[in-house]
C-alpha positions as CSV (number, residue, x, y, z in Angstrom):
1,M,-7.3,-26.6,-3.7
2,A,-6.1,-26.5,-0.4
3,E,-8.3,-24.0,1.8
4,V,-6.5,-21.5,4.6
5,Q,-6.0,-23.2,7.7
6,V,-7.9,-20.8,10.6
7,A,-8.2,-22.5,14.2
8,E,-11.7,-23.3,14.7
9,H,-12.0,-20.5,17.4
10,E,-10.2,-17.8,15.4
11,S,-12.7,-15.2,14.0
12,Y,-12.4,-11.3,14.5
13,P,-15.0,-8.9,14.2
14,F,-13.5,-7.0,11.2
15,V,-11.6,-8.1,8.3
16,V,-10.2,-6.8,5.4
17,I,-9.7,-8.4,2.2
18,S,-7.0,-7.7,-0.1
19,N,-5.4,-9.3,-3.2
20,R,-2.2,-9.4,-1.4
21,L,-1.2,-8.9,2.1
22,P,0.0,-6.0,4.1
23,V,3.6,-8.1,4.3
24,D,5.9,-9.2,2.0
25,R,8.0,-12.8,2.7
26,V,11.7,-11.9,1.8
27,I,14.5,-14.5,1.2
28,K,18.0,-13.7,3.1
29,P,21.3,-14.4,1.9
30,D,21.6,-17.4,3.9
31,G,18.3,-18.8,2.5
32,S,15.8,-18.3,5.6
33,A,12.9,-16.2,5.3
34,S,11.1,-13.0,6.7
35,W,8.3,-11.0,6.5
36,R,8.6,-7.1,6.5
37,P,6.2,-4.4,5.4
38,S,4.6,-3.8,1.8
39,P,5.4,-0.7,0.9
40,G,2.2,-0.2,-1.2
41,G,-0.2,2.6,-0.9
42,L,-3.1,0.3,0.3
43,V,-0.8,-1.0,3.0
44,T,0.3,2.5,3.9
45,A,-3.4,3.4,4.0
46,L,-4.9,0.8,6.2
47,E,-1.9,0.1,8.9
48,P,-3.6,2.4,10.9
49,V,-6.9,1.7,10.7
50,M,-5.8,-2.1,11.4
51,R,-3.9,-1.6,14.5
52,A,-6.8,0.4,16.2
53,R,-9.1,-2.5,15.7
54,V,-9.4,-6.2,16.6
55,G,-9.2,-7.7,13.1
56,A,-7.5,-9.6,10.5
57,W,-6.4,-9.3,7.2
58,V,-7.1,-11.6,4.3
59,G,-4.5,-11.7,1.4
60,W,-2.4,-13.5,-1.1
61,S,1.4,-13.7,0.1
62,G,2.8,-13.0,-3.3
63,Q,4.4,-15.7,-4.1
64,P,3.0,-19.1,-5.8
65,D,2.1,-22.7,-4.4
66,L,3.1,-22.0,-0.8
67,D,0.9,-22.4,2.4
68,F,1.2,-20.6,5.2
69,A,-0.3,-20.4,8.4
70,P,-2.0,-17.2,10.2
71,F,0.4,-15.1,12.2
72,D,0.7,-12.0,13.4
73,S,2.4,-9.3,11.9
74,D,3.1,-5.9,14.0
75,G,-0.4,-5.7,15.5
76,I,-2.4,-6.9,12.1
77,R,-3.1,-10.6,12.4
78,V,-2.7,-12.0,8.6
79,V,-4.5,-14.8,7.0
80,P,-2.7,-15.7,3.8
81,M,-4.3,-16.9,0.7
82,R,-2.4,-19.5,-1.1
83,L,-2.4,-19.1,-5.1
84,S,-1.3,-21.7,-7.6
85,A,1.2,-20.5,-10.5
86,L,-1.7,-20.9,-12.9
87,E,-3.8,-18.5,-10.7
88,V,-1.0,-16.1,-10.6
89,Q,-1.1,-16.1,-14.5
90,N,-4.5,-16.2,-15.2
91,F,-6.0,-14.5,-12.0
92,Y,-3.4,-11.9,-11.5
93,E,-1.3,-11.2,-14.6
94,G,-4.4,-12.0,-16.9
95,F,-7.7,-10.8,-15.7
96,S,-6.8,-8.3,-13.3
97,N,-3.7,-6.9,-15.0
98,D,-4.3,-7.5,-18.7
99,T,-8.4,-6.8,-18.8
100,L,-9.4,-5.0,-15.8
101,W,-6.5,-2.4,-15.5
102,P,-6.1,-1.3,-19.1
103,L,-9.9,-1.4,-19.4
104,Y,-10.3,0.8,-16.5
105,H,-7.4,3.0,-16.9
106,D,-9.1,4.4,-20.3
107,V,-7.6,1.8,-22.3
108,I,-4.5,3.2,-22.4
109,A,-3.3,0.0,-23.3
110,P,-5.7,-2.3,-25.3
111,P,-7.6,-5.0,-22.7
112,T,-7.2,-8.6,-23.4
113,Y,-10.2,-11.0,-23.0
114,H,-9.8,-14.9,-22.4
115,R,-12.7,-16.7,-21.0
116,D,-10.2,-19.0,-18.9
117,W,-8.6,-15.8,-17.3
118,W,-12.1,-14.9,-16.1
119,E,-13.3,-18.4,-15.1
120,T,-10.0,-18.1,-12.9
121,Y,-11.1,-14.7,-11.5
122,V,-14.4,-16.4,-10.6
123,E,-12.9,-19.2,-9.0
124,V,-9.8,-17.2,-7.1
125,N,-12.7,-14.7,-5.5
126,Q,-14.7,-17.7,-4.4
127,R,-12.2,-18.9,-2.5
128,F,-11.3,-15.3,-1.2
129,A,-15.1,-15.2,0.0
130,D,-14.6,-18.6,1.6
131,T,-12.1,-17.5,3.9
132,A,-13.6,-14.7,5.0
133,A,-17.1,-16.3,5.8
134,R,-14.9,-18.5,7.6
135,I,-13.7,-16.1,10.0
136,S,-15.9,-13.2,10.3
137,S,-17.7,-13.2,13.4
138,P,-21.7,-13.0,13.5
139,G,-22.1,-9.6,12.2
140,A,-18.3,-8.7,11.5
141,V,-17.8,-5.9,9.4
142,V,-15.5,-6.9,6.3
143,W,-14.0,-4.4,4.3
144,V,-13.1,-5.6,0.8
145,H,-10.4,-3.5,-1.9
146,D,-9.7,-3.4,-5.1
147,Y,-10.6,-4.7,-8.7
148,Q,-8.9,-8.1,-8.1
149,L,-12.0,-8.8,-5.8
150,Q,-14.9,-7.1,-7.3
151,L,-17.0,-10.7,-7.0
152,V,-16.3,-11.1,-3.4
153,P,-19.2,-8.7,-1.9
154,K,-22.2,-10.7,-3.9
155,M,-20.5,-14.2,-3.0
156,L,-20.0,-13.4,0.6
157,R,-23.3,-12.2,1.1
158,L,-24.6,-15.8,0.1
159,L,-22.4,-17.3,2.3
160,R,-23.2,-14.5,5.1
161,P,-26.3,-12.1,5.2
162,D,-25.1,-11.5,8.5
163,L,-22.3,-9.5,7.9
164,T,-21.8,-5.6,6.7
165,I,-19.6,-5.4,3.6
166,G,-18.0,-2.6,2.2
167,F,-16.1,-2.4,-0.9
168,F,-13.2,0.4,-2.2
169,N,-12.3,1.0,-5.8
170,H,-8.6,2.1,-5.4
171,I,-8.5,2.9,-9.5
172,P,-10.8,4.4,-11.9
173,F,-14.2,3.3,-12.6
174,P,-14.3,4.0,-16.6
175,P,-17.2,5.4,-18.3
176,Y,-19.8,3.3,-19.3
177,G,-18.7,3.4,-23.3
178,I,-15.4,1.9,-22.3
179,Y,-16.9,-0.5,-19.4
180,S,-19.7,-1.7,-21.5
181,Q,-16.9,-3.6,-23.5
182,L,-16.4,-6.2,-21.1
183,P,-17.7,-9.0,-21.8
184,W,-18.6,-9.8,-18.4
185,R,-19.8,-6.6,-17.3
186,T,-22.7,-7.6,-15.6
187,Q,-21.5,-10.2,-13.5
188,I,-19.0,-7.5,-12.1
189,I,-21.7,-5.2,-11.5
190,E,-24.1,-7.7,-9.5
191,G,-20.7,-8.5,-7.5
192,L,-19.9,-5.1,-6.2
193,L,-23.8,-4.3,-5.3
194,G,-23.5,-7.4,-3.0
195,A,-21.6,-4.7,-0.8
196,D,-23.7,-2.4,1.3
197,V,-21.3,0.4,0.7
198,I,-19.0,0.7,-2.3
199,G,-16.4,3.6,-2.5
200,F,-14.8,5.4,-5.2
201,Q,-11.9,7.9,-5.4
202,R,-13.5,10.3,-7.0
203,L,-17.4,11.6,-7.7
204,A,-17.0,10.9,-11.4
205,D,-16.3,7.3,-10.5
206,A,-19.0,6.6,-8.4
207,N,-21.4,8.3,-11.5
208,N,-19.9,6.0,-14.1
209,F,-20.7,3.2,-11.8
210,S,-24.2,4.3,-11.1
211,R,-24.8,4.8,-14.8
212,A,-23.5,1.0,-15.5
213,V,-25.9,0.1,-12.7
214,R,-29.1,2.2,-14.8
215,R,-28.1,0.7,-18.0
216,L,-27.1,-3.2,-17.3
217,K,-29.8,-3.7,-14.3
218,G,-32.2,-0.9,-14.6
219,F,-32.6,-0.6,-11.0
220,V,-33.1,3.0,-9.3
221,T,-30.3,5.2,-8.5
222,K,-30.6,8.3,-6.5
223,N,-27.3,9.7,-6.1
224,P,-25.9,8.1,-3.6
225,I,-28.1,5.4,-3.1
226,I,-29.0,2.7,-5.5
227,E,-32.1,0.3,-5.0
228,V,-31.1,-3.4,-4.9
229,P,-34.4,-5.9,-4.9
230,L,-34.4,-8.5,-2.6
231,V,-34.6,-11.6,-4.2
232,D,-33.5,-15.1,-3.8
233,E,-30.5,-15.1,-5.7
234,S,-29.2,-18.6,-4.2
235,E,-31.8,-20.2,-6.2
236,G,-31.1,-18.4,-9.3
237,V,-33.3,-15.7,-9.4
238,R,-31.8,-12.4,-10.9
239,A,-32.8,-8.9,-9.7
240,Q,-33.5,-6.8,-12.7
241,G,-35.3,-3.6,-13.4
242,P,-36.4,-1.1,-10.8
243,V,-38.1,-1.6,-7.7
244,R,-41.9,-2.6,-8.0
245,R,-44.5,-1.2,-5.4
246,G,-44.9,-3.5,-2.2
247,Q,-41.3,-5.1,-3.1
248,E,-38.6,-4.9,-0.7
249,F,-34.9,-3.6,-1.3
250,R,-31.9,-3.3,0.0
251,T,-30.1,0.2,-0.7
252,V,-26.5,0.2,-1.5
253,V,-24.4,3.5,-0.9
254,A,-21.8,4.2,-3.9
255,K,-20.1,7.5,-3.4
256,Q,-16.7,9.1,-3.3
257,F,-14.1,8.5,-0.4
258,P,-10.9,10.0,-1.6
259,I,-7.9,8.0,-0.2
260,S,-5.1,9.6,1.6
261,I,-2.1,8.9,3.8
262,D,-0.7,9.2,7.7
263,A,0.2,12.9,7.1
264,A,1.4,13.7,10.5
265,A,3.8,10.5,10.0
266,Y,5.1,11.7,7.2
267,E,5.9,15.1,8.7
268,T,7.3,13.7,11.4
269,L,10.4,11.8,9.2
270,A,10.7,15.1,7.0
271,R,11.7,16.7,10.7
272,T,14.3,14.1,11.7
273,P,17.6,15.5,11.3
274,A,18.9,12.2,9.7
275,I,16.7,12.6,7.1
276,Q,17.1,16.6,6.1
277,A,20.9,15.5,6.7
278,R,20.3,12.6,4.0
279,A,18.7,15.1,1.8
280,R,21.2,17.5,1.7
281,Q,23.7,14.4,0.9
282,I,21.3,13.7,-2.3
283,R,21.6,16.9,-3.6
284,E,25.3,17.2,-3.0
285,D,25.7,13.6,-4.6
286,L,23.6,15.4,-7.9
287,G,26.4,18.3,-8.0
288,N,24.1,20.5,-6.2
289,P,22.0,22.1,-9.4
290,Q,19.7,24.6,-8.9
291,T,16.4,22.9,-9.5
292,I,15.9,19.2,-8.9
293,M,12.6,17.8,-10.3
294,L,11.7,14.3,-9.1
295,G,9.1,11.6,-10.4
296,V,8.2,8.4,-8.1
297,D,5.9,5.9,-9.6
298,R,5.4,2.5,-10.4
299,L,6.9,1.4,-14.0
300,D,3.4,1.5,-15.6
301,Y,1.8,2.7,-19.0
302,T,-0.9,4.8,-16.8
303,K,2.0,6.8,-14.8
304,G,3.0,9.3,-17.7
305,I,7.0,8.5,-17.4
306,G,7.1,8.9,-20.9
307,H,5.5,12.0,-21.5
308,R,7.6,14.2,-18.8
309,L,10.9,12.3,-20.3
310,K,9.6,13.8,-23.9
311,A,8.9,17.2,-21.9
312,Y,12.2,17.3,-20.0
313,G,14.5,16.4,-23.1
314,E,13.2,19.1,-25.2
315,L,13.6,21.8,-22.6
316,L,17.5,20.7,-22.7
317,A,17.2,20.5,-26.7
318,D,15.8,23.9,-26.9
319,G,18.3,25.1,-24.6
320,R,15.9,26.7,-22.0
321,I,17.2,24.7,-19.4
322,S,20.7,23.1,-18.7
323,V,22.1,19.9,-17.5
324,E,24.0,22.0,-15.0
325,D,20.6,23.7,-13.6
326,V,18.2,21.5,-13.8
327,T,18.6,17.4,-12.9
328,L,15.4,14.6,-13.0
329,V,15.5,11.9,-10.8
330,Q,13.6,9.0,-11.9
331,V,12.4,6.5,-9.6
332,A,10.4,3.8,-11.0
333,S,9.8,0.6,-8.8
334,P,9.3,-2.5,-10.6
335,S,5.7,-3.4,-11.3
336,R,4.4,-6.9,-13.4
337,E,7.5,-7.5,-14.8
338,R,6.0,-11.1,-16.2
339,V,3.7,-8.8,-18.2
340,Q,4.2,-8.2,-21.7
341,T,3.2,-4.6,-22.3
342,Y,5.5,-3.9,-19.0
343,M,8.3,-5.6,-20.5
344,H,8.0,-3.0,-23.5
345,L,7.6,-0.5,-21.3
346,R,10.5,-0.9,-19.1
347,D,12.6,-1.1,-22.4
348,E,11.1,2.1,-23.8
349,I,11.5,4.2,-21.0
350,E,15.3,2.9,-20.2
351,L,16.1,3.5,-24.2
352,T,14.6,6.9,-23.7
353,V,16.7,8.1,-20.3
354,G,19.9,6.5,-22.2
355,R,19.4,8.8,-25.3
356,I,18.5,12.0,-23.2
357,N,21.8,11.1,-20.6
358,G,23.8,10.5,-23.9
359,D,22.9,13.7,-25.5
360,F,23.0,15.9,-22.8
361,A,24.8,15.0,-19.7
362,T,28.4,16.3,-19.0
363,I,31.4,15.0,-17.5
364,S,30.2,16.4,-13.8
365,H,26.0,16.3,-14.3
366,T,23.9,13.8,-15.2
367,A,20.8,14.8,-17.2
368,I,18.6,12.3,-15.3
369,S,19.0,9.8,-12.3
370,Y,17.1,6.9,-13.2
371,H,16.6,4.1,-10.4
372,H,14.3,1.0,-11.5
373,H,13.9,-0.2,-7.7
374,G,12.0,0.9,-4.6
375,Y,13.4,2.6,-1.7
376,P,12.1,2.4,1.9
377,R,10.0,5.3,3.4
378,D,13.1,7.4,5.3
379,E,14.7,7.1,1.6
380,M,11.7,8.4,0.0
381,V,11.1,11.1,2.6
382,A,14.7,12.5,2.0
383,L,14.1,12.8,-1.8
384,Y,10.8,14.5,-1.1
385,L,12.8,17.1,0.9
386,A,15.5,17.2,-1.6
387,A,13.1,17.6,-4.7
388,D,12.4,21.5,-5.6
389,V,9.9,20.4,-8.0
390,M,7.5,17.2,-8.0
391,L,6.4,15.7,-11.0
392,V,3.0,13.8,-11.3
393,T,2.2,13.3,-14.7
394,A,-0.2,10.3,-14.7
395,L,-2.3,9.9,-17.9
396,R,-4.8,8.3,-15.5
397,D,-5.0,7.9,-11.7
398,G,-7.5,6.7,-9.1
399,M,-5.9,9.2,-6.4
400,N,-1.8,9.1,-6.6
401,L,-0.8,9.1,-3.1
402,V,2.8,10.1,-3.8
403,A,1.5,14.0,-4.6
404,K,0.2,13.7,-1.0
405,E,3.3,12.1,0.7
406,Y,5.4,15.3,-1.2
407,V,2.9,18.1,0.4
408,A,3.2,16.2,3.8
409,T,6.8,16.3,4.3
410,R,7.4,20.3,2.9
411,F,6.9,21.5,6.6
412,D,9.1,24.3,5.0
413,D,6.4,25.4,3.1
414,D,8.4,25.0,0.1
415,G,8.5,23.3,-3.3
416,V,6.3,23.0,-6.1
417,L,3.5,19.9,-7.3
418,I,2.9,19.7,-11.1
419,L,-0.3,17.5,-10.9
420,S,-1.9,15.9,-13.8
421,E,-6.0,16.7,-14.0
422,F,-6.3,13.5,-14.8
423,A,-5.4,12.1,-11.2
424,G,-7.9,11.9,-8.6
425,A,-5.8,14.0,-6.4
426,A,-6.3,16.8,-8.3
427,D,-9.8,17.1,-7.1
428,E,-8.3,18.4,-3.8
429,L,-5.0,19.7,-4.6
430,K,-6.1,22.6,-6.4
431,R,-3.1,24.5,-5.3
432,A,-0.9,22.3,-7.3
433,M,0.0,23.4,-11.0
434,L,-2.6,21.2,-13.0
435,I,-1.4,20.2,-16.2
436,N,-2.7,17.9,-18.8
437,P,-0.1,15.4,-19.4
438,H,-0.6,14.9,-23.1
439,D,-0.1,18.8,-24.0
440,I,3.8,18.1,-24.2
441,D,4.2,22.2,-24.8
442,G,2.0,22.8,-21.5
443,L,4.0,20.3,-19.6
444,K,7.1,22.0,-20.6
445,D,5.4,25.6,-19.6
446,A,4.6,24.1,-16.5
447,I,8.0,23.0,-15.7
448,L,9.8,26.5,-16.4
449,A,6.9,28.2,-14.3
450,A,7.9,25.9,-11.3
451,I,11.2,26.5,-11.9
452,A,11.2,30.3,-11.8
453,M,8.7,30.2,-9.2
454,P,9.3,33.4,-6.8
455,K,9.4,31.6,-3.2
456,R,6.6,33.7,-1.8
457,D,4.0,32.3,-4.4
458,R,5.6,28.8,-3.9
459,A,5.1,29.1,-0.1
460,A,1.4,30.3,-0.3
461,R,0.5,27.2,-2.5
462,M,2.3,24.7,-0.4
463,R,0.6,26.3,3.1
464,A,-3.0,25.2,1.0
465,L,-1.9,22.3,-0.3
466,R,-0.6,21.3,3.5
467,R,-3.4,22.5,4.9
468,R,-5.8,20.0,2.8
469,V,-3.5,17.0,2.7
470,I,-3.5,17.6,7.0
471,E,-7.1,18.0,7.3
472,N,-7.9,14.8,5.2
473,D,-6.0,12.3,6.2
474,V,-5.9,8.4,6.1
475,D,-7.9,8.4,9.2
476,K,-10.5,10.9,8.0
477,W,-10.8,8.5,5.1
478,S,-11.2,5.0,7.0
479,T,-13.3,6.8,9.5
480,E,-15.9,8.3,7.2
481,F,-16.0,5.3,5.2
482,L,-16.8,3.0,8.3
483,R,-19.1,5.3,9.7
484,V,-21.4,5.3,6.4
485,L,-20.8,1.6,6.2
486,N,-21.7,1.2,10.0
487,N,-25.2,3.6,9.4
488,S,-25.6,1.4,6.3
489,R,-26.1,-1.8,8.2
490,G,-29.3,-3.6,7.5
491,A,-30.9,-0.9,5.7
492,R,-33.8,-2.1,3.8
493,G,-37.1,-0.5,2.9
494,R,-40.3,-1.1,0.8
495,K,-41.3,0.4,-2.4
496,D,-44.7,1.8,-1.3
């Protein structure tokens, strides 16, 4: 496998590693290619951090069997990784998204365990670690992101013990009873413990991880500190059990750092006259219904799209709402379309949408305006402004930045956020209408209450939500994580 071609003098004091780069390669109609910013939540969160630092971003280009030299993109140094088609199948579609993703999301879909997927996961993680080790300056800070790269911290520590290593897990970390099903559970824990700081979205996730460490390694955990014995792992000695008297140990911090968004940037967009005009046009195009409800998700079984469609369809069938008064706009951007589970999900969702529209749409009013593609940020902000009710019905979600984006755009202090209690955002956005998406009757009641909510109550809720999102923006998230990471540099102790 070809190595990433990095100039010999090229090294950086700050390196971010993620499965995907912050840019996507786009083929134009004339056959030429260009790079454009990726719409993902991770990129949105880290763009301001990278621009403020002299650093590089290591990740896969998103297309198999292609080699690209490092390049600059909008102030970010990009170092592309090459993955073969087989590695994409085994590492990304297989182990990452058909083993870890369902397992970490409470087994909403059954995980699949294949040893060859695991072997490829190890190989790809090692190559990411090798690349980061080559481009990191002496004593650099390296920030590794997400479940695809959980082995990188330990691998990187063995290669470059001078580095300060952080890891952030963007998805939930499951309770031990679920996590313990993973055949490679101990190797994952050991991989993560190579970091100095391990960040999670929720306190419950950090606690789940610490419990797994106690059960599988026997290490002492004193929330948020984990004591990891210093052993020569390069010679095959595996740390096991609590630190003994007189033994040196390294402290690892495992705690919650709820991720957020650039709230000011979203509000600035929402105040733009052209975007406000577009929001008005959206309402007109939908027939100016009394209430527009909006769902924005990747097409994923964790998002509870089917649950909200069921609730909406039953409200129409019960005669409690009508298509003339209430329209649902559902944006479901494509996701992992080569994975069988996602193919079935798309079929199910589109059949449900078709059935509801067939049963309830009129010549002038569509029940559900369904869109299976992504939109640029400007259009999303216009949709947020046009929507009276935002539906976030995730069955399990690390955070859900869509909820925060909706709140950030509502400078008019209007709109109602219906939010699943199983999304990480529920810990912070307590003035949303919190619901259990499995309770269809409860979800229906929440929708009706949101539609009928007086303006004064809507404004009071939204003001509280906006204060929370604005005060805890992405800059505060990254600053706090990096502060804790810098404070942890070289933290060692002795058990006396």
